[in-house]
N, C-alpha and C positions, 0 to 999 in steps of 0.2 A: 815445329815443336814435337818432341817425342811423346808417346803415350804416358811414359813415366813422368815427364816434366808437366804434362797437362794434369795428371793426377795429383802431383805434389802441389800445384797451384790451387787445385780444388780443395785440398786439405787445408792449405793456408787460409783461403777465403772462408772456409767453413769455421775454423777456430776463431777467426777474426769476428765473424758475425756472432758466434756464441759469447765472446767476451765483451760485446758492445754494452754500454751502460744500461740500456734497456732491452738487451737481447734475451735469448732463451734462458740463460742462467740467472737472470735478474728477477724472474717471477717469484714473488713471495706470497701470493694469495690469489685464489679464484673464488670469489664470493657470489654464490647463487642468490638471486633476489626474488622477493615476493612482491605482490601488488601493494602491500602496505609499506609506506616509507619507513626506513629504519637505518641507523648507522651500521656500517660494516664492521666497526670496532666499537664495543660497548663504551658508552660515555662520550663518543665523538659527536659534535654538533651537526655535521653534514648528514643529510638524509638521502638514501638511495632506494629506488624501487624499480621493478620491471614495468615497462610500458604495457598498455592494454593488450597488444598483440604478442607480447613476449619477445619482440624483435628490437625493441629500443630500451634504453635505460634512462630513468628520470632522476635528476639530481637537484636537490634544493640546498642552497648554501648562501651565506652572506659574504660580502667582499672581504671582510676581516678574516675569513677562514682560509684564504690563500689559494683557492683553486682558480685555474685559468683555463678558459675555453675560447678558441678562435681569437687568441691574443688579448682577451679582456677578462678581468676578474668576474667570476660568477656571483651575481647578486640577485637571487631569486630562484626560479625554477627553470631548468633547461632540459630539453629532450635530446638525447644523444643517440645517433645511429650506431648499430653494432658492426662487428667485423664482417658479417655476411652481407651488409649493404654495399652497393657499388661505391658509395662515398662514406666510409666509416669515420666516426669522430673519436677523438681522444681528449683527455683532460690532463693537465699537469699540475703538480704541487711544487712550485719552484723552491720554496723554503726547504724542502726535503729532497728535491730532484726526483720525485716520484713521477711515473707515467701511469695513468689510469686508462684502461682500455675496455670498453663495453664489448661483450661477446654474446652470441646467441647460438644455441644448439637445440634444434628441433622444438622451437617455440619457447624455450627457457632462456632467460637472460641472466647474465652474470657480469661482474666487474673484476677485471684482472689488475693487479697492482705490481708494478715493476720498480725495483729499488736497486740503484747502482752499488749499494753497500750490502747487497744480499750475501748471506754466508756462503751460498752455493757458488756465487760468482767469485768471491774472494778466495775460496778454497780450491777453485778449479786449477788443475795442473796439466791440462791436455787430455788427449784421447788415446788409449791403447789401440793400435791399428796394425793389421797384418801388412807385411811388405807387399808391394805391388807384384801381382802375378798375372801375366797376360792370358793365361789359360782360363781365367775366370771372367774374361770378356767374351761372351758367347753369342752366336747368332740366334735370333728369335723372330717370331712372327706374331703380329697382333691381329686378332679376329674380333670385330665389334659384335656386341649383342644386337638382337633385332630391335630392341628398345631399351628404355631406362630400366635399370635393375638395382634394387636396394636389398642388401642383406643385413639382417639384424646381428650385430656382434657386440660382445662385451667390451666396455671401455676401461681404461686404467683406473678410473674412479669407482668402478663397480656397477656402473649404469649401462644398460643395454641400449644402444642407439643404432640407427640405420646408417649403413655405409654404402654410398653410391658407387656403383661399379659399371664400367662401360664396355668391357670385353675381356678376352683371355689372351695371355701371352704364352706361346708354346716354345720350348727350348730343350736342348739336349745337355745332359751332364753325364759323367762317366757311368752312372748307375741307370741311365735310361732317359726316357722322355718325360718332361714335366710340363704342367700348365698352371699359371698363376692368374687369378682374377685381378684386373687392374682398373684404375680410374684414369680418365683423361684430365689433364690439367688445363688451365685457362690458355696456356701457350701452345697447346696441342701435344705436349709430351705425355708420358705415362707416370703414374705413381702407384707403388706396390708396397704392401705391408706383408712381411713373410717371417717365418720362423725356421730355425734349423738347429741341430744339436750344439753348435758352438755357443749359443746363448741360452741353452736349456736351464742353467742354474742362475742366470743373471736376472736383474730387474731393470727393465722389463725383459721378457724372454724372446722378444721379436725385434726386427729392424725394419727400416724403410729403405726403399730403392727408387730412385727416379731414373727415367730413361728418355731419350730424345723422341721426337714425333716419329711414328712409323711412316714408311714410304706410302704415299697415297695409293699407288697402283698395286703393290704387293703386300703391304703391311709389314715389311721387313724392318728390323732394327737390331741394335746390339744391346744386350743386357750386360752391363759392366758391374759385376758384384764387388769389384774393388772400391766402388763408390757406395756400397751399402752403408747406411749411416744410422746411428742411434736415434731412437725416437725422443722427442722432448721430455717425456716422462722418465727417461733415464737420468736426467739432470736434476729434476725437482718433481715432487709429488703433486704439484698443482696443475698439471696438464691432464687432459682427458683423451689420451691416444687410443685409437681402436686396435684391438688385437687382430691377428690375421683372420680373414674369412676362411670358411671351410675349403680345404684343398691347398691353401698357401703355406703348407708346412713340408719341409724336406727331411728325409731320413739321412741324407748325406751331409756331413759338416761343410759349411761354406767358409773356408779359411781365407777370407778376403774381406776387405772393408773394415769398418770400425767395430771394436769389440767391447771396450769398457771405458768408463770415465776414470781419469786419474785425479786424485786430490792431494793437496799438501797435508 
C-alpha cells in the first residue's frame, strides 16, 4: 500500500469514527458535578453527584426513569467508575438512545451526554483537509525526560489543568530545527498538541498529532503532519482540550493535515 493510500484510509476511518452515533460529534453536554446530588437538567428526577474522591460518579434513579447500567435498569443508587479508571463505566438511556459517560479531570468529576441526534452530528459535512504532501512526513528523534513532567496549560473550557509530558521530539523543517514536547500513549506511541499559522484564526487555534512508537535504541520516528487532526473541541464546545504547551508553536505554516470542519 502506498503512503497516499494509507493516508486516505486513515482519513476514512477518522470520519467514520466522528460520525458514529455516540462519537465525537454526538457530545451535547459535559456536566461538572458537586458532592450534593442534583439533576443535570432542572426538573429531571435522576440525581447525579461526584463521588467522595472526585474519581467516580454517583447516580440515583428509579427503574421507571429508563436508565440502564450493566444490562439492568438502575433502581436505587449506583457508583460509576470514570474514564480514567482501568475499567470505566457507562450508562444508557435506551428511550432516547443517549450514552452517559462519567469522566474525571484532576479530581473533578463530570457526566458527558452523547446524543445521536445532536445538531453537530447532523450538520457535519466532512473535514477540509490539505492534499497529501510527502514532504510533510519528516524524520524525528524522541528524547525522554528524566522523570514525569507536568506542565500547567489552559484548556478549551477556560480552566488551567496539568498536561502530562514524557519527552521532546526534535525535527527539521525548512526554517530550521524544532522541538515539541510530547506525551507517550498507552500503546507506546506519541501524542502532540501544536499550533501553527494555518489555524491562527480558527477555533480552536491548535491541532493534535499522533506518531508511532520511537525506535527503542535510537528514538527515531517519523512525524507525518499529513495526519495532523482537529481537536475534539473543534467540533463541539463541550470538550476540554489542552492548548499547546510552551514551545509547541511553529512560525512556519503547516499546510498538511486537517484544517477545518465543514457543515451543511
